[in-house]
PLY file of the C-alpha trace (Angstrom):
ply
format ascii 1.0
element vertex 336
property float x
property float y
property float z
element edge 335
property int vertex1
property int vertex2
end_header
-23.59 -1.87 -7.79
-22.19 -2.58 -11.25
-19.67 0.21 -10.95
-18.50 -1.11 -7.59
-18.04 -4.62 -8.99
-16.02 -3.35 -11.93
-13.90 -1.15 -9.69
-13.19 -3.98 -7.27
-12.36 -6.33 -10.13
-9.92 -3.79 -11.50
-8.27 -3.34 -8.10
-7.88 -7.09 -7.65
-6.29 -7.52 -11.07
-3.99 -4.57 -10.48
-2.89 -5.96 -7.14
-2.20 -9.36 -8.67
0.39 -8.28 -11.15
2.33 -5.04 -10.45
5.69 -6.57 -9.55
5.53 -9.60 -11.82
7.31 -9.36 -15.15
4.92 -9.16 -18.11
4.56 -6.90 -21.10
2.59 -6.50 -24.35
4.15 -5.75 -27.75
1.54 -5.23 -30.47
0.06 -8.73 -31.09
2.41 -10.45 -28.62
2.38 -10.77 -24.84
5.20 -12.16 -22.68
5.66 -12.94 -18.99
8.32 -14.43 -16.72
8.15 -15.95 -13.26
10.34 -15.40 -10.19
12.81 -18.05 -11.44
13.20 -16.41 -14.88
11.15 -19.04 -16.67
9.27 -17.24 -19.43
6.56 -17.68 -22.04
5.59 -15.48 -24.98
2.29 -15.59 -26.87
1.62 -14.50 -30.42
-2.02 -14.02 -31.42
-4.04 -13.72 -34.59
-4.05 -9.99 -35.23
-6.95 -7.88 -36.46
-6.08 -8.73 -40.07
-6.86 -12.41 -39.50
-10.42 -13.66 -39.11
-9.68 -17.02 -37.48
-8.37 -17.14 -33.94
-5.39 -18.97 -32.52
-2.14 -18.46 -30.71
1.50 -19.52 -30.60
3.02 -20.11 -27.17
6.81 -20.07 -26.82
8.19 -21.26 -23.47
11.76 -21.29 -22.25
13.36 -22.31 -18.98
15.99 -20.21 -17.23
18.94 -22.59 -17.54
21.57 -21.79 -20.16
20.93 -25.09 -21.97
17.12 -24.73 -22.01
15.82 -24.51 -25.57
12.58 -22.72 -26.46
9.53 -24.95 -26.95
6.55 -23.83 -29.07
2.92 -24.91 -29.01
0.51 -23.82 -31.75
-3.27 -23.76 -31.14
-5.70 -23.01 -33.97
-9.36 -23.33 -34.86
-9.03 -26.09 -37.38
-8.97 -29.83 -38.03
-6.43 -32.19 -36.50
-3.86 -33.74 -38.80
-0.83 -32.43 -40.65
-0.41 -28.68 -40.68
1.96 -26.82 -42.97
3.68 -23.77 -41.49
5.09 -20.88 -43.46
6.14 -17.31 -42.83
5.06 -14.83 -45.48
4.67 -17.68 -47.97
8.04 -19.31 -47.27
7.57 -22.94 -46.18
9.10 -23.82 -42.81
7.80 -27.10 -41.41
5.01 -29.66 -41.22
3.60 -30.50 -37.79
1.00 -32.97 -36.51
-1.94 -31.42 -34.66
-4.30 -33.23 -32.29
-7.84 -32.29 -31.25
-8.00 -29.93 -28.27
-10.75 -30.88 -25.79
-13.52 -31.06 -28.39
-13.84 -27.27 -28.69
-13.16 -27.07 -32.42
-9.50 -26.37 -31.85
-6.42 -28.45 -32.45
-2.90 -28.07 -31.10
0.56 -28.96 -32.36
3.72 -29.29 -30.27
6.72 -28.10 -32.29
10.08 -29.81 -31.99
13.05 -27.71 -30.85
14.28 -27.55 -34.46
10.85 -26.45 -35.73
10.60 -23.89 -32.95
14.01 -22.48 -33.84
13.03 -22.23 -37.52
9.79 -20.39 -36.72
11.47 -17.95 -34.32
14.28 -17.23 -36.78
11.80 -16.45 -39.55
9.58 -14.43 -37.21
12.20 -11.74 -36.66
11.56 -10.13 -40.04
8.20 -11.68 -40.92
4.63 -10.43 -41.02
2.64 -13.59 -40.30
3.01 -17.27 -39.46
0.57 -18.97 -41.81
-1.03 -22.33 -41.07
-2.62 -24.61 -43.68
-4.22 -28.06 -43.61
-4.53 -30.11 -46.82
-3.46 -27.06 -48.76
-6.20 -24.85 -47.32
-5.44 -21.92 -44.98
-6.87 -22.36 -41.48
-5.40 -19.25 -39.87
-2.35 -17.14 -39.18
-0.44 -15.73 -36.24
0.59 -12.11 -36.44
4.32 -11.57 -36.00
3.88 -7.87 -35.22
5.69 -7.38 -31.91
7.34 -10.81 -31.92
10.89 -9.51 -32.16
10.36 -7.03 -29.31
8.67 -9.68 -27.14
11.47 -12.21 -27.65
14.10 -9.54 -27.07
12.33 -8.67 -23.80
12.45 -12.36 -22.85
16.18 -12.45 -23.62
16.71 -9.51 -21.29
14.65 -10.97 -18.41
16.45 -14.30 -18.72
19.84 -12.50 -18.74
20.70 -13.92 -22.16
20.96 -10.59 -24.01
24.33 -10.19 -25.67
25.02 -13.92 -25.60
24.92 -16.94 -27.89
21.81 -18.37 -26.21
19.66 -15.29 -26.90
16.71 -15.62 -29.27
17.00 -12.14 -30.75
19.46 -10.02 -28.73
22.45 -12.18 -29.70
26.07 -11.38 -28.92
29.45 -12.98 -28.22
28.91 -13.91 -24.54
29.10 -17.65 -23.93
26.37 -19.83 -22.45
28.33 -19.83 -19.20
27.43 -16.14 -18.77
23.77 -17.05 -18.13
23.36 -17.14 -14.33
21.57 -20.04 -12.63
17.89 -19.62 -11.83
17.07 -18.08 -8.44
16.12 -20.50 -5.68
12.41 -20.97 -5.11
11.02 -19.27 -1.99
10.19 -21.72 0.80
6.66 -21.78 2.23
5.76 -23.95 5.23
2.13 -24.75 5.93
0.94 -24.50 9.51
-0.29 -27.68 11.22
-3.80 -28.72 10.28
-6.53 -27.71 12.73
-9.62 -29.71 13.65
-12.78 -28.51 11.94
-15.11 -30.24 14.41
-17.91 -28.07 15.74
-17.31 -25.20 13.30
-20.32 -22.83 13.31
-22.29 -22.55 10.07
-22.89 -18.82 10.36
-20.34 -16.06 11.01
-20.61 -14.32 14.37
-22.00 -10.82 14.71
-18.48 -9.40 15.14
-17.64 -10.53 11.58
-20.86 -9.20 10.06
-20.21 -5.85 11.72
-17.19 -5.52 9.41
-19.30 -6.06 6.28
-21.09 -2.74 6.14
-19.88 -1.92 2.62
-21.18 -5.17 1.07
-24.12 -5.30 -1.36
-27.41 -4.62 0.39
-29.10 -7.69 -1.10
-26.22 -10.14 -0.73
-27.85 -12.07 2.14
-30.84 -12.95 -0.04
-28.60 -15.17 -2.20
-28.09 -17.52 0.77
-24.58 -18.46 -0.35
-22.57 -20.08 2.43
-19.47 -18.18 3.60
-15.96 -19.56 3.31
-15.07 -20.70 6.81
-12.45 -22.85 8.54
-10.58 -23.15 11.79
-7.00 -22.02 11.15
-5.78 -22.94 14.64
-7.49 -23.87 17.93
-8.01 -20.19 18.73
-8.38 -18.58 15.29
-11.22 -19.00 12.78
-11.39 -17.81 9.18
-14.60 -16.24 7.88
-15.15 -14.92 4.35
-18.80 -14.04 3.61
-19.86 -13.22 0.07
-19.74 -9.43 -0.18
-20.24 -8.40 -3.79
-21.25 -10.20 -6.98
-20.95 -9.46 -10.67
-21.83 -11.22 -13.88
-19.02 -13.77 -13.48
-17.15 -12.88 -10.29
-18.18 -13.51 -6.68
-16.19 -11.37 -4.26
-15.65 -12.48 -0.65
-14.51 -10.32 2.27
-11.97 -11.93 4.64
-11.82 -11.74 8.43
-10.55 -13.83 11.34
-12.05 -14.29 14.81
-9.96 -15.01 17.88
-10.82 -17.14 20.92
-12.52 -14.15 22.60
-14.82 -13.60 19.63
-13.03 -10.45 18.44
-13.05 -10.11 14.65
-10.58 -8.25 12.45
-10.12 -7.99 8.72
-7.53 -10.36 7.28
-5.07 -8.75 4.83
-3.89 -11.09 2.05
-0.78 -10.36 0.04
-0.43 -11.18 -3.63
2.70 -12.76 -5.06
5.85 -10.62 -5.14
4.25 -7.41 -3.87
3.79 -5.66 -0.54
0.23 -4.67 -1.43
-2.59 -6.46 0.37
-6.32 -6.88 0.00
-9.11 -8.16 2.25
-11.36 -9.14 -0.68
-10.83 -11.94 -3.22
-12.82 -13.22 -6.18
-14.12 -16.76 -6.70
-12.39 -18.39 -3.77
-12.02 -21.81 -2.18
-10.24 -22.98 0.97
-9.05 -26.52 1.72
-8.39 -26.92 5.47
-6.65 -30.27 4.92
-3.83 -28.61 2.96
-4.31 -25.09 4.41
-4.57 -23.88 0.81
-6.57 -20.84 -0.29
-7.18 -20.42 -4.03
-9.03 -18.04 -6.30
-9.77 -17.42 -9.98
-9.84 -13.77 -11.04
-11.63 -13.75 -14.37
-10.84 -10.84 -16.66
-14.05 -11.62 -18.55
-16.80 -14.22 -18.59
-15.05 -16.52 -21.07
-12.34 -17.11 -18.49
-9.57 -16.64 -21.05
-7.67 -13.98 -19.11
-6.98 -13.00 -15.53
-5.12 -14.79 -12.75
-5.33 -17.98 -10.71
-3.67 -17.63 -7.30
-2.94 -19.97 -4.40
-1.83 -19.25 -0.84
-0.95 -21.44 2.15
-1.74 -20.60 5.78
1.66 -20.52 7.50
0.40 -19.74 11.00
0.70 -15.98 10.63
-1.06 -15.29 7.36
-1.72 -16.59 3.88
1.62 -16.82 2.05
1.39 -16.72 -1.77
2.56 -20.01 -3.28
1.64 -19.83 -6.98
0.12 -17.64 -9.63
-0.92 -18.43 -13.21
-1.44 -15.35 -15.33
-2.86 -14.33 -18.70
-2.78 -10.63 -19.43
-4.51 -10.69 -22.83
-8.14 -11.70 -23.43
-7.41 -13.54 -26.68
-8.87 -17.02 -26.26
-6.17 -18.73 -24.17
-7.60 -21.23 -21.66
-6.18 -21.47 -18.11
-4.28 -24.65 -19.00
-1.95 -22.60 -21.20
-1.48 -19.58 -18.93
1.95 -18.54 -17.70
3.04 -19.55 -14.21
4.28 -16.18 -12.98
5.01 -17.13 -9.37
6.12 -20.44 -7.85
7.43 -21.63 -4.50
8.60 -24.80 -2.78
7.02 -26.44 0.23
8.52 -28.26 3.19
0 1
1 2
2 3
3 4
4 5
5 6
6 7
7 8
8 9
9 10
10 11
11 12
12 13
13 14
14 15
15 16
16 17
17 18
18 19
19 20
20 21
21 22
22 23
23 24
24 25
25 26
26 27
27 28
28 29
29 30
30 31
31 32
32 33
33 34
34 35
35 36
36 37
37 38
38 39
39 40
40 41
41 42
42 43
43 44
44 45
45 46
46 47
47 48
48 49
49 50
50 51
51 52
52 53
53 54
54 55
55 56
56 57
57 58
58 59
59 60
60 61
61 62
62 63
63 64
64 65
65 66
66 67
67 68
68 69
69 70
70 71
71 72
72 73
73 74
74 75
75 76
76 77
77 78
78 79
79 80
80 81
81 82
82 83
83 84
84 85
85 86
86 87
87 88
88 89
89 90
90 91
91 92
92 93
93 94
94 95
95 96
96 97
97 98
98 99
99 100
100 101
101 102
102 103
103 104
104 105
105 106
106 107
107 108
108 109
109 110
110 111
111 112
112 113
113 114
114 115
115 116
116 117
117 118
118 119
119 120
120 121
121 122
122 123
123 124
124 125
125 126
126 127
127 128
128 129
129 130
130 131
131 132
132 133
133 134
134 135
135 136
136 137
137 138
138 139
139 140
140 141
141 142
142 143
143 144
144 145
145 146
146 147
147 148
148 149
149 150
150 151
151 152
152 153
153 154
154 155
155 156
156 157
157 158
158 159
159 160
160 161
161 162
162 163
163 164
164 165
165 166
166 167
167 168
168 169
169 170
170 171
171 172
172 173
173 174
174 175
175 176
176 177
177 178
178 179
179 180
180 181
181 182
182 183
183 184
184 185
185 186
186 187
187 188
188 189
189 190
190 191
191 192
192 193
193 194
194 195
195 196
196 197
197 198
198 199
199 200
200 201
201 202
202 203
203 204
204 205
205 206
206 207
207 208
208 209
209 210
210 211
211 212
212 213
213 214
214 215
215 216
216 217
217 218
218 219
219 220
220 221
221 222
222 223
223 224
224 225
225 226
226 227
227 228
228 229
229 230
230 231
231 232
232 233
233 234
234 235
235 236
236 237
237 238
238 239
239 240
240 241
241 242
242 243
243 244
244 245
245 246
246 247
247 248
248 249
249 250
250 251
251 252
252 253
253 254
254 255
255 256
256 257
257 258
258 259
259 260
260 261
261 262
262 263
263 264
264 265
265 266
266 267
267 268
268 269
269 270
270 271
271 272
272 273
273 274
274 275
275 276
276 277
277 278
278 279
279 280
280 281
281 282
282 283
283 284
284 285
285 286
286 287
287 288
288 289
289 290
290 291
291 292
292 293
293 294
294 295
295 296
296 297
297 298
298 299
299 300
300 301
301 302
302 303
303 304
304 305
305 306
306 307
307 308
308 309
309 310
310 311
311 312
312 313
313 314
314 315
315 316
316 317
317 318
318 319
319 320
320 321
321 322
322 323
323 324
324 325
325 326
326 327
327 328
328 329
329 330
330 331
331 332
332 333
333 334
334 335
């Protein structure tokens, strides 16, 4: 069953991201959402023993300045930043959740200085009390920031980070409007059966043979007075639990429920690590790329009366030690 789990995990990750803008450039990874808000990450490359990352975010508006956040394995306090030995700035770092890391929020001026030096640099070096605590590779930084300029439609203009040109800030178009998602009315959950009907289980023939022995309760909820959601556990791996989705109508007829990921026409009937809140009609999942949970995707959907409409996605395409709190929001919507 291991091969099946890995294959299904790969399919889920592939379905989550094909139409969303993200790309890797050597030791950098960058992604943008459907409103052209972007974030780029620089990591400690193979030449550096200690881990860490630099996150550079920028909104889509012409006046939005880039904001940088630096996370390193090291003590809190004053950090000195330099690029290839040339001093740039001193920043104050605070402890990060007691995990041996600390984080510093750079000012806009400090961010601009780091990004300017990064274009032709090899490494962003970080020291505390005169002792090196790590470095961020700048290999790929110029290409990643140029890619961000292009996606934000800043290339060839004065607001670009790398791809500068004569075009004025007024040439940057406004951000696209957020898609509107309306949740269906809440349905009563009174009298909901604890076990899925036989018509649902008849659809689960390709699930693991021993899955029932785990005695894990299915995801279930009444979506409307005449439609019930059932998602029994179907397959399990080392760190992913995969559920198979179906709905049952008032006559007891079951059918598989296709679920669409953000910004793609592709659908799936199986999701990893899921939860459903009937009060808000919100379905969520966490697709771990590996057991550490430092890469993958976190998705949410809302039941709109016809299906589960994607409402948000947080994404991290590189397994390089970035916790979910720092992932890129690659899809967002508005509710009404």
